[in-house]
BAFI-3210 file (N, C-alpha, C; in Angstrom, 3 decimals, decimal comma, padded with zeros to 6 digits):
// residues 267
n [1|2|3|4|5|6|7|8|9|10|11|12|13|14|15|16|17|18|19|20|21|22|23|24|25|26|27|28|29|30|31|32|33|34|35|36|37|38|39|40|41|42|43|44|45|46|47|48|49|50|51|52|53|54|55|56|57|58|59|60|61|62|63|64|65|66|67|68|69|70|71|72|73|74|75|76|77|78|79|80|81|82|83|84|85|86|87|88|89|90|91|92|93|94|95|96|97|98|99|100|101|102|103|104|105|106|107|108|109|110|111|112|113|114|115|116|117|118|119|120|121|122|123|124|125|126|127|128|129|130|131|132|133|134|135|136|137|138|139|140|141|142|143|144|145|146|147|148|149|150|151|152|153|154|155|156|157|158|159|160|161|162|163|164|165|166|167|168|169|170|171|172|173|174|175|176|177|178|179|180|181|182|183|184|185|186|187|188|189|190|191|192|193|194|195|196|197|198|199|200|201|202|203|204|205|206|207|208|209|210|211|212|213|214|215|216|217|218|219|220|221|222|223|224|225|226|227|228|229|230|231|232|233|234|235|236|237|238|239|240|241|242|243|244|245|246|247|248|249|250|251|252|253|254|255|256|257|258|259|260|261|262|263|264|265|266|267]
n.u [000,849|000,658|001,936|000,070|-002,333|-002,361|-002,687|-005,267|-006,731|-006,372|-007,780|-010,361|-010,986|-010,668|-011,883|-012,231|-013,792|-015,137|-016,268|-019,794|-021,707|-024,101|-026,239|-025,487|-026,935|-027,365|-029,452|-031,854|-034,493|-037,532|-039,668|-042,263|-040,957|-038,288|-038,623|-039,570|-037,360|-035,410|-036,475|-036,564|-033,852|-032,793|-034,097|-033,136|-030,377|-030,088|-031,081|-029,110|-026,720|-025,470|-022,348|-020,114|-018,749|-019,647|-018,457|-017,186|-016,527|-015,382|-016,155|-015,479|-015,360|-012,875|-012,704|-013,737|-012,141|-011,481|-014,153|-015,199|-017,717|-018,696|-019,038|-021,475|-022,823|-020,829|-019,262|-021,006|-021,324|-018,827|-019,000|-019,369|-021,353|-022,120|-021,542|-019,784|-020,428|-019,152|-020,916|-021,106|-019,189|-017,939|-019,540|-020,433|-019,826|-020,746|-020,570|-020,101|-020,762|-022,482|-025,311|-025,600|-024,091|-025,583|-028,055|-027,259|-026,230|-028,565|-029,949|-028,262|-028,670|-027,217|-026,372|-026,354|-024,118|-023,571|-021,463|-020,416|-017,816|-016,084|-015,609|-014,345|-013,650|-015,725|-019,204|-021,131|-023,926|-025,127|-023,637|-024,499|-027,164|-026,922|-025,837|-027,930|-029,988|-029,023|-028,725|-031,285|-032,312|-031,309|-032,663|-034,105|-035,067|-032,309|-030,504|-027,764|-026,935|-026,378|-023,120|-020,442|-017,443|-014,633|-011,561|-009,870|-008,908|-009,530|-008,235|-009,253|-009,151|-008,999|-011,270|-013,083|-013,400|-014,557|-017,013|-017,993|-018,305|-020,266|-022,416|-022,760|-023,417|-025,728|-027,454|-027,663|-028,821|-031,289|-032,364|-032,471|-033,421|-031,914|-029,263|-026,062|-023,028|-019,582|-016,682|-013,202|-009,654|-007,172|-004,888|-005,618|-007,983|-007,000|-005,358|-006,311|-008,940|-008,522|-008,644|-011,313|-014,043|-016,704|-018,484|-019,628|-022,164|-022,475|-022,003|-018,785|-016,616|-013,604|-010,384|-007,617|-004,734|-002,811|-001,241|-002,941|-004,880|-007,159|-008,502|-006,957|-008,667|-009,726|-010,492|-011,744|-013,926|-016,435|-016,624|-015,843|-017,545|-017,397|-014,474|-011,968|-009,761|-007,794|-006,359|-005,755|-007,043|-008,351|-011,091|-013,371|-014,990|-014,471|-012,407|-008,955|-007,311|-009,022|-010,571|-011,242|-013,634|-014,796|-017,541|-018,314|-020,317|-021,189|-023,488|-025,494|-027,540|-026,641|-028,304|-030,614|-029,580|-028,871|-031,295|-032,270|-034,474|-036,522|-036,791|-037,024|-039,031|-038,611|-037,860]
n.v [-001,188|002,156|005,348|007,417|005,965|004,767|006,978|007,772|005,498|005,400|007,716|007,014|004,734|005,416|005,723|008,074|009,957|012,914|015,788|016,205|018,567|021,220|021,488|024,027|026,585|029,110|030,753|030,786|029,473|027,978|025,066|025,254|027,222|026,299|024,020|025,253|026,848|024,847|023,562|025,669|026,372|023,949|023,693|025,949|025,496|022,912|023,365|024,741|025,377|022,449|020,730|019,254|017,061|015,977|016,682|015,924|015,815|013,204|012,455|012,105|011,665|012,753|015,093|016,889|018,078|018,967|019,302|020,954|022,152|021,238|023,515|023,242|024,781|026,409|024,449|023,554|025,969|026,166|024,575|021,832|018,950|016,716|014,628|012,126|010,478|009,104|006,618|004,288|001,696|-001,569|-003,372|-001,660|001,060|004,392|007,223|010,192|012,642|012,229|012,679|015,517|016,331|015,132|016,503|019,177|018,945|018,351|020,782|022,413|021,486|019,370|016,225|013,153|010,660|007,674|005,679|002,416|001,257|-001,575|-004,388|-007,211|-009,328|-009,653|-010,730|-010,279|-009,692|-008,489|-006,110|-004,917|-004,505|-002,676|-000,454|000,095|000,790|003,127|004,931|005,254|003,756|004,943|006,028|008,166|011,452|013,104|011,149|009,150|005,746|003,177|002,588|000,274|000,257|-001,337|-002,314|-003,736|-007,033|-008,383|-010,620|-012,724|-015,302|-015,019|-016,386|-016,635|-013,948|-012,914|-014,255|-013,137|-010,483|-010,678|-011,503|-009,303|-007,225|-008,268|-008,299|-005,572|-004,584|-005,886|-004,711|-001,993|-001,719|-000,858|-001,025|-001,532|000,490|-000,275|000,506|000,622|-000,051|-000,444|-002,288|-003,661|-004,994|-006,617|-008,361|-009,178|-009,767|-011,448|-010,395|-010,531|-010,980|-010,984|-009,004|-007,155|-006,073|-004,163|-000,700|000,851|002,473|003,832|004,187|005,944|007,556|008,318|010,287|010,345|009,815|008,237|006,143|003,139|000,180|-002,528|-006,109|-006,442|-004,770|-003,226|-000,462|002,515|004,275|006,281|008,166|008,413|010,813|012,113|012,369|014,614|017,018|020,408|022,168|024,819|025,468|023,054|021,992|021,548|018,861|016,892|014,036|013,980|013,437|012,300|012,036|009,709|009,468|006,994|005,806|007,138|010,138|012,385|013,744|012,195|009,720|010,406|010,990|013,595|014,701|014,396|016,706|018,704|017,913|017,122|014,647]
n.w [000,000|-000,939|000,289|000,026|-000,215|002,286|004,004|003,281|003,981|006,755|007,473|006,616|008,131|010,756|014,060|015,426|017,762|017,551|019,412|019,462|017,561|017,148|014,280|012,055|010,231|007,704|008,287|010,945|010,909|012,181|012,561|010,231|008,846|008,648|007,023|004,686|004,058|003,583|001,295|-000,567|-000,707|-001,636|-004,123|-005,482|-005,625|-006,700|-009,184|-010,424|-013,102|-014,648|-014,322|-016,701|-015,730|-012,852|-009,563|-006,253|-002,672|-000,353|002,978|006,518|010,079|010,277|008,855|010,570|012,522|015,860|016,282|014,358|012,162|008,800|006,172|004,175|002,340|001,272|000,078|-001,924|-003,326|-004,426|-006,589|-006,378|-006,646|-005,261|-002,350|-000,551|002,433|005,360|007,077|008,771|010,458|010,664|013,288|015,257|015,088|014,528|012,592|014,287|013,216|011,214|011,024|011,239|009,018|006,963|007,146|006,660|004,080|002,674|002,997|001,540|-000,984|-002,095|-003,566|-001,767|-000,945|000,921|002,998|004,113|006,073|005,587|007,724|007,334|009,019|010,663|010,742|007,697|007,335|009,736|009,713|007,354|008,080|010,210|008,825|006,908|008,625|009,922|007,790|006,982|004,877|002,561|000,326|-000,651|-002,036|-003,549|-002,842|-003,500|-004,552|-001,998|-000,517|-000,362|001,256|000,708|001,623|003,165|004,089|006,375|007,169|005,722|003,234|-000,410|-001,636|000,506|001,147|-001,162|-001,039|001,363|000,536|-001,477|000,142|001,872|000,022|-001,208|001,000|001,705|-000,635|-000,534|001,767|001,172|-001,390|-003,500|-005,904|-004,744|-004,626|-005,173|-003,452|-003,843|-004,244|-006,856|-006,357|-004,022|-004,820|-006,850|-005,507|-002,759|-003,466|-005,535|-008,086|-008,894|-011,177|-010,649|-009,936|-011,604|-011,936|-010,069|-009,595|-009,906|-007,694|-007,743|-006,305|-007,254|-007,300|-009,040|-011,610|-014,309|-017,310|-017,064|-014,459|-013,127|-013,703|-011,948|-011,938|-014,386|-014,732|-016,694|-016,766|-014,909|-012,284|-010,244|-009,561|-007,297|-007,086|-005,637|-002,336|-001,065|-001,534|-001,675|-000,508|-000,356|002,708|003,916|006,427|006,241|004,373|001,885|000,318|-003,194|-005,712|-008,948|-011,174|-013,725|-015,608|-016,271|-015,289|-016,480|-016,694|-014,190|-012,345|-012,371|-011,506|-008,926|-007,873|-007,932|-009,090|-007,314|-005,877|-007,759|-009,437|-011,982|-012,820]
ca.u [000,000|001,502|001,717|-001,200|-003,424|-002,367|-003,294|-006,712|-007,293|-006,429|-008,872|-011,642|-011,284|-010,510|-013,100|-012,022|-015,083|-015,088|-017,476|-020,912|-022,061|-025,400|-026,243|-025,562|-027,323|-027,150|-030,538|-032,324|-035,944|-037,988|-040,952|-042,560|-039,918|-037,139|-038,963|-039,607|-035,985|-034,727|-036,963|-036,134|-032,412|-032,564|-034,538|-032,267|-029,048|-030,160|-031,390|-027,955|-026,194|-024,712|-021,032|-020,007|-018,290|-019,913|-017,407|-017,561|-015,621|-015,932|-015,765|-015,781|-015,098|-011,561|-012,863|-014,369|-011,163|-011,878|-015,600|-015,600|-018,698|-018,434|-019,957|-021,882|-023,203|-019,592|-018,876|-021,883|-021,022|-017,571|-019,308|-019,486|-022,769|-022,393|-020,512|-019,905|-020,253|-019,063|-022,033|-020,889|-018,020|-018,058|-020,828|-020,836|-019,378|-021,536|-019,910|-020,858|-021,133|-023,265|-026,632|-025,501|-023,662|-026,701|-029,027|-026,690|-026,153|-029,920|-030,238|-027,433|-029,074|-026,213|-026,655|-025,650|-023,755|-023,146|-020,741|-020,073|-016,445|-016,202|-014,738|-014,672|-013,453|-017,022|-020,209|-021,597|-025,349|-025,379|-023,049|-025,433|-028,357|-026,553|-025,732|-029,243|-030,775|-028,504|-028,942|-032,730|-032,589|-030,586|-033,633|-034,963|-034,559|-030,901|-029,706|-027,071|-027,042|-025,489|-021,737|-019,578|-016,019|-013,880|-010,136|-009,128|-009,398|-009,919|-007,583|-009,915|-008,592|-009,817|-012,565|-013,956|-013,685|-015,528|-018,304|-018,403|-018,736|-021,567|-023,431|-023,034|-024,095|-027,083|-028,256|-027,945|-029,795|-032,589|-032,853|-032,648|-034,044|-031,040|-028,021|-024,987|-021,756|-018,401|-015,478|-011,985|-008,526|-006,747|-004,014|-006,372|-008,898|-006,229|-004,728|-007,213|-010,148|-008,070|-009,082|-012,603|-014,906|-018,071|-019,244|-019,830|-023,484|-022,404|-021,163|-017,455|-015,974|-012,220|-009,384|-006,355|-004,216|-001,743|-001,511|-003,243|-006,138|-008,217|-008,018|-006,809|-009,901|-009,446|-011,604|-012,357|-015,158|-016,553|-016,515|-015,865|-018,614|-016,748|-013,008|-011,345|-008,541|-006,782|-006,724|-005,184|-007,688|-008,771|-012,421|-013,920|-015,999|-013,955|-011,130|-007,908|-007,377|-010,128|-010,621|-012,114|-014,082|-015,481|-018,514|-017,946|-021,458|-021,453|-024,857|-026,421|-027,704|-026,326|-029,470|-031,505|-028,876|-028,884|-032,689|-032,470|-035,796|-037,462|-037,010|-037,372|-040,190|-038,238|-037,441]
ca.v [000,000|003,332|006,289|008,125|005,040|004,559|008,147|007,746|004,395|005,795|008,664|006,357|003,712|005,922|005,878|009,208|010,544|014,333|016,208|016,559|019,982|021,428|021,879|025,463|027,020|030,543|031,375|029,885|029,325|026,780|024,536|025,398|028,067|025,457|023,206|026,131|027,218|023,691|023,319|026,761|026,238|022,789|023,987|026,937|024,977|021,769|023,863|025,445|024,730|021,224|020,573|018,071|015,962|016,344|016,362|016,067|015,211|012,232|012,942|011,321|012,502|013,381|016,447|017,671|018,237|019,910|019,476|021,947|021,719|021,510|024,491|022,603|025,820|026,807|023,330|023,604|027,179|025,930|023,818|020,393|018,586|015,576|014,242|010,816|010,644|007,848|006,402|003,246|000,817|-002,772|-003,675|-000,783|002,448|005,335|008,525|011,127|013,826|011,788|013,311|016,940|016,465|014,770|017,592|020,354|018,669|018,507|022,208|023,006|020,955|018,447|014,796|012,498|009,256|007,253|004,410|001,566|000,764|-003,010|-005,162|-008,585|-010,307|-009,741|-011,203|-009,188|-009,336|-007,464|-004,840|-004,343|-004,054|-001,444|000,617|000,426|001,453|004,469|005,826|005,271|003,135|005,596|005,764|009,326|012,478|013,504|010,027|008,204|004,384|002,860|002,258|-000,576|000,590|-002,541|-002,122|-004,622|-008,404|-008,951|-011,917|-013,755|-015,682|-014,429|-017,031|-016,279|-012,515|-012,765|-014,682|-012,111|-009,290|-011,005|-011,544|-007,932|-006,466|-008,813|-007,887|-004,137|-004,383|-006,324|-003,780|-000,632|-001,740|-000,215|-001,737|-000,775|000,846|-000,846|001,336|-000,120|000,456|-001,526|-003,316|-004,481|-005,882|-007,584|-009,334|-009,713|-010,284|-012,282|-009,701|-011,138|-010,294|-011,390|-007,896|-006,137|-005,438|-003,079|000,423|000,876|003,714|003,397|005,135|005,875|008,909|008,568|011,300|009,640|010,272|007,372|005,290|001,716|-000,505|-003,950|-007,036|-006,364|-003,974|-002,576|000,991|003,054|005,254|007,390|008,058|009,205|011,226|012,602|012,393|015,845|018,154|021,533|022,621|025,804|024,944|021,862|022,279|020,587|018,119|015,947|013,303|014,562|012,413|012,750|011,086|009,435|009,403|005,592|005,435|008,053|011,484|012,387|014,167|011,045|008,728|010,901|011,259|015,019|015,036|014,394|018,078|019,603|017,411|016,977|013,297]
ca.w [000,000|-000,992|001,387|-000,177|000,110|003,728|004,630|003,055|004,743|008,156|007,631|006,438|009,123|012,106|014,850|016,296|018,085|017,873|020,134|018,587|017,547|016,546|012,882|011,875|008,907|007,594|009,034|011,991|010,961|012,884|012,127|008,809|008,244|008,321|005,863|003,518|003,734|002,999|-000,055|-001,437|-000,919|-002,490|-005,486|-006,113|-005,888|-007,601|-010,515|-010,983|-014,295|-014,361|-014,909|-017,552|-014,889|-011,459|-008,613|-004,857|-001,691|000,597|004,298|007,716|011,253|010,131|008,325|011,633|013,590|016,894|016,265|013,361|011,168|007,384|005,584|002,923|001,383|000,589|-000,784|-003,108|-004,079|-005,140|-007,792|-006,139|-006,684|-004,380|-001,392|000,078|003,867|006,104|007,991|009,769|010,319|011,475|013,907|016,359|014,952|013,736|012,474|015,128|012,443|010,059|010,957|010,923|007,624|006,088|007,152|006,006|002,650|002,154|002,928|000,491|-002,282|-002,614|-003,528|-000,672|-000,929|002,254|002,877|005,248|006,023|005,846|008,605|006,921|010,089|011,335|009,779|006,835|007,414|010,758|009,287|006,376|008,792|010,911|007,831|006,339|009,668|010,180|006,633|006,702|003,587|001,466|-000,737|-000,837|-002,943|-003,380|-002,353|-004,362|-004,003|-000,877|-000,883|000,463|001,192|001,055|001,359|004,067|003,954|007,669|007,315|004,923|001,933|-001,479|-001,824|001,621|001,064|-002,253|-000,500|002,335|-000,205|-002,060|001,194|002,315|-001,038|-001,354|002,141|001,581|-001,714|-000,033|002,784|000,656|-002,705|-004,489|-006,214|-004,102|-005,261|-004,517|-003,402|-003,563|-005,031|-007,760|-005,816|-003,083|-005,539|-007,624|-004,607|-001,737|-004,125|-006,661|-009,303|-009,238|-012,148|-010,306|-009,345|-012,638|-011,883|-009,098|-010,029|-009,289|-007,239|-007,681|-005,819|-007,986|-007,160|-010,010|-012,626|-015,535|-017,919|-016,562|-013,376|-013,387|-013,330|-011,717|-012,046|-015,724|-014,738|-018,001|-016,641|-013,551|-012,084|-009,539|-009,464|-006,244|-007,767|-004,699|-000,921|-000,508|-002,165|-000,845|-000,899|000,574|003,610|004,588|007,069|005,946|003,117|001,723|-000,944|-004,214|-006,650|-010,153|-011,732|-015,120|-016,507|-016,614|-014,887|-017,131|-016,174|-012,764|-011,567|-012,229|-010,695|-007,545|-007,504|-007,730|-009,548|-006,197|-005,433|-008,860|-010,158|-013,390|-013,155]
c.u [000,884|001,111|000,390|-002,377|-003,531|-003,013|-004,800|-007,367|-007,405|-007,581|-010,218|-011,983|-011,205|-011,844|-012,938|-013,349|-014,882|-016,343|-018,558|-021,168|-023,386|-025,245|-026,372|-025,952|-027,242|-028,280|-031,022|-033,846|-036,306|-039,290|-041,128|-041,498|-038,707|-037,414|-038,975|-038,209|-035,237|-035,156|-036,509|-034,654|-032,111|-032,938|-033,578|-030,944|-029,073|-030,399|-030,227|-027,420|-025,292|-023,339|-020,996|-019,607|-018,523|-018,813|-017,926|-016,556|-016,215|-015,316|-016,148|-015,544|-013,768|-011,649|-013,546|-013,409|-011,575|-013,368|-016,089|-016,658|-018,175|-019,481|-020,371|-022,378|-021,978|-019,113|-019,707|-021,591|-019,731|-017,763|-019,477|-020,943|-023,122|-021,284|-020,830|-019,562|-020,166|-020,222|-021,637|-019,606|-018,221|-019,457|-021,304|-020,389|-020,314|-020,801|-020,700|-021,304|-022,059|-024,594|-026,509|-025,014|-024,811|-027,723|-028,508|-026,573|-027,520|-030,257|-029,476|-027,780|-028,073|-026,715|-025,778|-025,393|-023,318|-022,467|-020,528|-018,654|-016,433|-015,167|-015,018|-014,380|-014,727|-018,092|-020,812|-023,039|-025,653|-024,770|-023,965|-026,675|-028,084|-026,521|-027,109|-030,129|-030,330|-028,813|-030,409|-033,038|-031,857|-031,437|-034,567|-034,428|-033,134|-030,021|-029,087|-027,237|-026,094|-024,126|-021,126|-018,137|-015,248|-012,428|-009,266|-009,749|-009,912|-009,301|-008,219|-009,132|-009,505|-011,189|-013,558|-014,337|-014,683|-016,918|-018,848|-018,977|-020,078|-022,668|-023,779|-023,852|-025,523|-027,989|-028,622|-028,962|-031,194|-033,198|-033,165|-033,397|-033,201|-029,779|-026,851|-023,817|-020,637|-017,247|-014,283|-010,824|-007,856|-005,952|-004,750|-007,254|-008,129|-005,622|-005,741|-008,473|-009,807|-008,544|-010,414|-013,391|-016,383|-018,985|-019,581|-021,184|-023,537|-021,542|-019,856|-017,037|-014,528|-011,312|-008,085|-005,804|-003,097|-002,189|-001,698|-004,611|-007,330|-007,664|-007,794|-008,051|-009,604|-010,661|-012,353|-013,746|-015,259|-016,401|-016,407|-016,952|-018,119|-015,249|-012,542|-009,939|-007,435|-007,292|-006,213|-005,763|-008,065|-010,088|-012,901|-015,034|-015,566|-012,579|-010,128|-008,135|-008,578|-009,979|-011,563|-012,371|-014,768|-016,404|-018,254|-019,097|-021,860|-022,868|-025,895|-026,458|-027,525|-027,530|-030,445|-030,880|-028,950|-030,279|-032,929|-033,852|-036,840|-037,736|-037,510|-038,622|-039,912|-037,871|-038,029]
c.v [001,238|004,321|007,009|007,243|004,860|005,735|008,121|006,661|004,757|006,752|007,966|005,450|004,223|006,079|007,012|009,910|011,994|014,714|016,613|018,054|020,131|021,842|023,390|025,757|028,531|031,350|030,364|029,820|028,061|026,317|024,650|026,225|027,261|024,616|024,052|026,510|026,081|023,471|024,406|026,656|025,086|023,063|024,923|026,328|023,785|022,238|024,611|024,700|023,556|021,273|019,297|016,862|016,359|015,857|016,509|015,401|013,953|012,531|011,945|012,230|013,234|014,793|017,370|017,851|019,304|020,170|020,489|021,389|021,971|022,506|023,974|023,612|026,284|025,703|023,358|024,822|027,055|025,026|022,330|020,006|017,426|015,447|012,861|010,969|009,276|007,759|005,466|002,477|-000,382|-002,962|-002,625|000,666|003,229|006,667|009,566|012,389|013,482|012,541|014,778|017,161|016,168|015,901|018,818|020,159|018,821|019,987|022,887|022,486|020,016|017,011|014,139|011,031|008,900|005,892|003,729|001,069|-000,686|-003,509|-006,640|-009,656|-010,509|-010,122|-010,046|-008,762|-008,323|-006,111|-004,140|-003,795|-002,763|-000,276|001,048|001,145|002,899|005,420|005,895|004,790|003,731|005,564|006,947|010,286|012,884|012,391|009,250|006,794|004,163|002,397|001,302|-000,170|-000,645|-002,372|-002,862|-006,001|-008,979|-010,317|-013,029|-014,047|-015,142|-015,067|-016,654|-014,797|-012,214|-013,158|-013,655|-010,896|-009,518|-010,930|-010,135|-007,180|-006,962|-008,340|-006,413|-003,879|-004,797|-005,289|-002,394|-000,585|-001,103|-001,047|-000,947|-000,481|000,177|000,140|000,458|000,565|-000,710|-002,634|-004,231|-005,473|-006,972|-008,673|-009,961|-010,323|-011,115|-011,719|-010,255|-010,289|-010,616|-010,232|-006,799|-005,456|-004,295|-001,940|000,467|002,302|003,338|004,519|004,918|007,289|009,237|009,564|010,612|010,092|009,497|006,538|003,862|001,000|-001,997|-004,803|-007,012|-005,711|-003,262|-001,067|001,359|004,130|006,485|007,104|008,987|009,557|011,678|012,467|013,666|017,079|019,229|022,069|023,664|025,187|023,702|022,184|021,173|019,873|017,184|015,212|014,031|013,518|013,046|011,636|010,939|009,576|007,987|005,151|006,380|009,415|011,505|012,758|013,018|009,978|009,105|011,279|012,730|015,468|015,027|015,783|018,972|019,193|017,158|015,569|012,290]
c.w [000,000|000,092|001,257|000,196|001,619|004,432|004,477|003,883|006,210|008,382|007,553|007,612|010,548|012,802|015,846|016,534|018,468|018,626|019,173|018,632|016,843|015,105|012,803|010,442|008,880|008,206|010,058|012,030|011,712|012,289|010,635|008,112|007,828|007,097|004,603|003,083|003,058|001,563|-001,018|-001,741|-001,848|-003,919|-006,182|-006,508|-006,825|-009,028|-011,149|-012,200|-013,945|-015,013|-015,728|-016,721|-013,433|-010,521|-007,193|-003,939|-001,073|001,957|005,385|008,910|011,143|009,576|009,342|012,804|014,584|016,940|015,252|012,426|009,760|006,896|004,208|001,889|000,595|-000,347|-002,068|-003,964|-004,872|-006,353|-007,599|-005,962|-005,757|-003,358|-000,871|001,557|004,531|007,084|009,124|009,469|011,217|012,015|014,903|016,228|014,045|013,748|013,269|014,405|011,278|009,932|010,578|009,498|006,668|006,011|006,411|004,499|001,997|001,968|001,795|-000,902|-002,911|-002,552|-002,469|-000,994|000,486|002,143|004,219|005,056|006,491|006,844|008,342|007,960|010,904|010,314|008,977|007,056|008,527|010,403|008,282|007,065|009,563|009,939|007,331|007,350|009,853|009,029|006,227|005,290|002,403|000,195|-000,989|-001,879|-002,566|-002,828|-003,507|-003,784|-002,829|-001,370|000,134|000,213|001,649|000,636|002,366|003,983|005,257|007,910|006,518|003,641|000,839|-001,650|-000,741|001,573|-000,058|-001,770|000,486|001,600|-000,877|-001,006|001,689|001,264|-001,238|-000,222|002,048|000,477|-001,274|000,917|002,231|-000,675|-003,790|-004,685|-005,653|-005,042|-004,469|-004,613|-003,072|-004,285|-005,753|-007,089|-004,843|-003,827|-006,284|-006,748|-003,655|-002,331|-005,363|-008,012|-009,824|-010,231|-011,892|-009,886|-010,346|-012,562|-010,872|-009,660|-009,235|-008,939|-006,947|-007,189|-006,578|-008,064|-008,148|-011,076|-013,968|-016,032|-017,396|-015,410|-013,859|-012,865|-013,157|-012,050|-013,367|-015,685|-016,084|-017,940|-015,165|-013,474|-011,337|-009,469|-008,356|-006,723|-006,834|-003,268|-000,263|-001,195|-001,153|-001,381|000,106|001,417|004,368|005,144|006,743|004,628|003,091|000,405|-001,899|-005,288|-007,846|-010,637|-013,222|-016,101|-016,849|-016,267|-015,486|-016,464|-014,662|-011,907|-011,355|-011,326|-009,213|-007,071|-007,178|-008,214|-008,457|-005,654|-006,546|-009,584|-011,622|-013,767|-012,210]
res [m|n|t|a|r|l|r|s|t|v|r|k|s|g|s|r|l|g|p|g|s|f|v|r|v|r|r|r|p|t|g|v|g|l|l|t|f|a|l|v|a|g|l|a|l|v|s|a|p|a|h|a|e|p|t|g|p|d|v|s|s|w|q|h|g|g|g|r|p|i|d|w|f|s|v|r|a|a|g|h|r|f|a|m|v|k|a|t|e|g|l|d|y|v|n|p|f|f|v|q|d|s|l|q|m|r|l|a|g|m|a|r|g|t|y|h|y|a|r|p|e|l|p|p|e|p|q|a|a|l|y|a|t|i|v|l|g|q|n|g|p|l|d|l|p|p|v|l|d|i|e|h|s|g|g|l|a|p|g|a|l|i|d|w|t|h|r|y|l|n|t|v|q|t|l|t|g|r|v|p|i|v|y|t|y|p|r|f|w|q|t|a|m|a|d|s|d|q|f|h|r|y|p|l|w|i|a|d|y|r|d|r|a|e|p|e|v|p|g|r|w|p|a|w|t|f|w|q|q|t|d|s|g|s|i|p|g|i|h|g|n|t|d|i|n|v|y|s|g|a|q|g|d|f|a|r|f|a|r|m|g|g|l|t|g|s|g]
***
């Protein structure tokens, strides 16, 4: 594992519990006022001109050092249309900033992806159930499909790890009704997963930080859907470095893929 991959893995898998903080928005309406504000903000921002290649960060508690909130309005104003947020890990970890990030992203009109960090040394079905419960099905307006982040074998041999992955993905699909996305990186898939080609029906989110026109795609996947291009990006509204990703268009129109039509009524 190269140094860049190691830094990203530590950030993704860390269970550093920062102190919780209240959701801060630019105004403080309550009740009906809050709902109206959320809908108006979502409509205004979702209707903004689309970029040819939608981009967005992925974040966890590591982007909340010292309990700092992320300013999702600034992230959206910088042109990013989506973000991936860590939800859960293993059987008992929930990102303490998951709820506030999810709410702020909704208010800012950003599509939300959420991921579970796999611990294959533990059974897959309970992990899938924990994830699906925390993300409330990942099945509403502005929701991208659920994501499995698999980058450690948990000591399993390739055959056992392939079986574990099938079981997790099948369970999440049953619980959410959506085909999950698989996040991984080339070397891990080629070795720990024996470069398996059994997962082509799942969209691929690939991490490859090398300076190249296209990412390396393992497992003979016919296409990549998201490409994590760097783990040291800088985005207004996020304190410190963050991963930055780009959407390929492999799943068609991004607004439809992210269910943005639920707010605009256009899809």
